[in-house]
N, C-alpha and C positions, 0 to 999 in steps of 0.2 A: 504493499498499501503506500504510495505517494505523497501524503497529503500535505506532506511537510517539502516536498522536495520540489523544486522550480529551478529551472537550468534557464536563464535567460535569452543566453548566446542562441542554444540550440535550438527554443523555441519559437523566435521567432518576433511574429508580431501578440500585442498587448491581449487582443481576445484571445489568442490560442493557449497563451504562457496561464492568463486567469482557468482558463476551463483545463489544466493540465497540472492544476498545482497539487492535485491526488488523484491519480489512476488506479484503478482497480479493486474493489474491496470483496473480502473473503465471505462469500455466497452474496454478495450484491446489499451488504446489511449494513457492513460496517458504518459508513457515513452517515445514516441513519442514525444508529446508538450515539453519536458522536453529544449528543445535546441530549440525552437523555438524564443526567446528572442525576441518577438514582436508580441506586440494586434491586430489581426486581429479585424475591425469594425465589417465587414458585413459578413454572411458567403459565400460562391463562390465569391469571392467578389462584388457582387451586389451593387447598391446604399451604393457607396462611399459617405463618408462625404464630404459636402461642405465647409469646411470650410477657412475664407479670409490666403493666403499664405502676410505674411508682408515682409520685406527684414529689416536685421539690418545692423546697419552703419558698414561700413568695412567690410561688411562680404556675400559670396556669400550661396544663398537658404536662406531657411525661417529662423525663431527662430524657437529655440528648442520647441518640442510640448509638451502640459502638464504641466505636475507636472518632473523636471528631476532632482529635489531633490531627494537625498537616502535616506532612509528612513530602517536606518538596525533596527530599534527596532521593528518595525512592521513586517522583514523581521523574526527575529530570533523569533518572538510571532509565525508568522505562519510556522516556519521549527518545534517549540513545537508543534504546533497542530498536522503536517504532518505525525514527529514521536510517537504522541500520540493515535491519533485516521486513521492514516492513511487517510486522506479525500486528495484527490486528486489537489482540488481545489487550496490549500494551496501552491502546487507550483507556481499554476500564479502567484500567493501574493508575495510569493520570488522573481519574474524576474522582475514583476512589481516597486514594491519595491526597486531595487537595480538597476533598466535599468538605471538611470540618463541620462547624455546623448552619451549611446552608441548607441540609434536609428538614432539622430538626424547627431552626426559623421559618421554612416557606410550608410547614407544617401545623405549625401553629397560628399560621397567618388563614391557609386555608379552614383549620379547626373552629375558626373564631368567626366564620364567614356564612350571613343566612344558606349558601349551597354547600357548603362544607359539612355544615349539621346535618344538613336532608338529605344529602348521600352517606356520610358516617352512618347514621340513623337509620337508611334502609342497607345496607353494607352495597351500596349500588355498584357496577360493574359495569366499564364505558365498552368492556372490549366485547362480550356479544351485538352492541348497536353498531357499528367499526363492522363484522364480521357478514352481517346480514346483507347481502349482497344482492339479493331479489328486495330486500326492504328497501336500500339505499336507491335501490332503480326507480322506484317506486315515487321517489322524493319530488318534488318537482322542477324542471328543469331551473339550471342558475342556483341552486339551493349550494348549501353548503354541503349536503352529503353526496348529492349527483358531482360536486367539485371533486369534492375525497376519492370518491370511486371512479374518477374520470383518472385521477392522480395516480391512484394504486395499481391501473389498468395498465396505465401505459409505461408505469417504471415495474411494474410486471413485482410489484411487493403485495405483501399480506401482513394484518396486523399477528396472523398466528407465526410468519417469517420473526418479527421484530421482537416475539415474545421469545421464539426458539435461538435468536442471536442470543439476548438477556442473556442465555442460561449461561454462557462462556465467564461473565463478569462474578466478583464476589456476592457469596450469597450468605449475608451476615444478620443475622437474626432480627427480626425488629418486633415490635411489639404489633398487634393487630391493626390499626387503625392507620398507622403508619406505613403498613404493608400495601395495606389499602390506595391508597394516596400516595406511594410513590408508584403502585403499578396504573394508577388513572394517570399520572404523569409519562409515563412510559407508553401509553396509549394515544398520549395524545402530540407526540411528536410530530406523525405524518399531518396531523391534523393541522399542525402548527405550520408545513412547509405551505400548506392550502391557504391558509387565513394572512401568512404575510408575505407571499408571492417568492418564497426565494426556494428554490431547485436542488434538486441530491448531487447538483456537479459538487465539486469541490469548493470553491468559489460559497456558492451557495450555503453549503454547509459550516462553511468559519461564517460568514453572514449570519446564517441563523445561530451558531454560537455567541458573536456577538449581541443578539438579540436577546434569546434567552439566560446570556448574562447580567445582565441588566433585569432583568424577569425572576429569577430564582436563584443568584447566585451561583456558588460553585466556582472556585478560581482554577479547578481543572480545567476552566472551558477558555478562560482567561488565557492561560498558559500555550494551551494549543496554539490559537490564534496568535498570541507574542511568538509561538517560536516559529511560527509558519509566515511571520513578517514580513521579512529580510526579503523571504522568495517573492511576495508579491508586487505586481506590478504597484505602479502609482495609482491606474487605474482602480484595481481592485480593491486596492488599500480607502480609498474613499466611497468602495461601498460599502467596505466594511464600517467604516467610520458610521455611515448612515444608518446602520443598521445598526449600531450601537444606539443612536439617535433616538431611531424607532421605538426602539426597545425600550428605552426610557420615557416616551411622549405614551406609549400606550396605556389603555386600563393593562391591570396585572388580570392574566390569564387562566392563573390559579384556580380561581372559586369562578368559571363562569360553568352554568351549564349544559355543558357541550350536548347530550342526549338531545334536549330541545334545540338545541341551535342548527340541528344536521338539516331539520324542515325548514328553515329560516335564509332567505335569499342570501348568498355568498356579499356581495355589496351593501346588502343591510347590516351584517355581520360587523362586517370590518368597517364601519360607519359605526355600529356603535362602541366598538370596542376601540375607535378614533385609532386605526392599526395603517399607518401609512404606507402606501406599496412604494417597492423600493423604483427610483430614476434613476440612477449610475450603476444599479446592479445587471441590468435583463441588459444595454447592449453590451453588454462583454462575454455575454452567452447566450446571444440568440443567433 
């Protein structure tokens, strides 16, 4: 995987350079997982880990799950291995090593929102809605759900494939509510591609990393972008900066009722979430 490799002299024009920032991913799914930022504990959300949820004094919600320390040396070793071998599993090592408190912070924000409370109370799973192809096909033309289905078919992807690919990541025990939340964030990945307008090409994935870092944190996302920075041509850098700004300016995507939004017009969903479509990115990959 050449996510971090770009040779300006060999690539020629800048458009092709942006398209070649990262070629080839194992099983066609590694770029999609770059911005998951959350390690799913079980495929398809089944068999959730049952860990005891403890209350921290003076704080709402469970204590930080797992190891919340930052491990920059581990992340750097993984980065060097990724650069040298193209082993996509190293991306997951980077994200896990640099996760810190990002997961618990975003979960608390989710759990305190009206939608989050409802999702947790109903033990709602986004996966069935995204894998019901016939149901998605019956949605109105121009809806988010139809746009998602078209994106998945065009890219030859499946929500199941994302779950299966995620199994290669570290499986650390989590309280059930947090496990449900991180699975929901995982399922949201390809939906995010559709609503933000960033594709699965290497530059699109880097832009989405910048966008979602402003949304959900995890320094691993930022580290991957930073390490690729010197290999991104100037127009591509402008596109990443634009994604960074767009991620900050729009509504928070973590607490949306995505099940109901699938039937809504995509343009209307973008307006309500204040999502600005990328201007600098599209010409570079068209």
